[in-house]
C-alpha angles and dihedrals in degrees: 000000000000124000124232133246100259094185089068089061099051122095094236093062102022096060091061100039120079121247092253091055094045096047099046137306129118098329097055093042092048092048093051093046094048091045089057094043098050102053091131092066093071127238099301098038091045094054094042091052092046090053091051092049091048095050090048089054092049092048091053092054102031137041127211117233102225092205097053100022090228125130122235133183109270116251 
């Protein structure tokens, strides 16, 4: 069973990420997939790698507005 992307649930990240990003989308799917794929890295390495993969997926699909700090779908 895959884990979830806990950073999407915390206030620090969640307040700046749109609802679509927090509740699913590419970041959560990427995290879960990477978490399953990197079992051999142990608990800490597995989660750290999954977070990196997830943020990379989000950054490919969304852009951060530097003025507001909010994320918007890339155009």
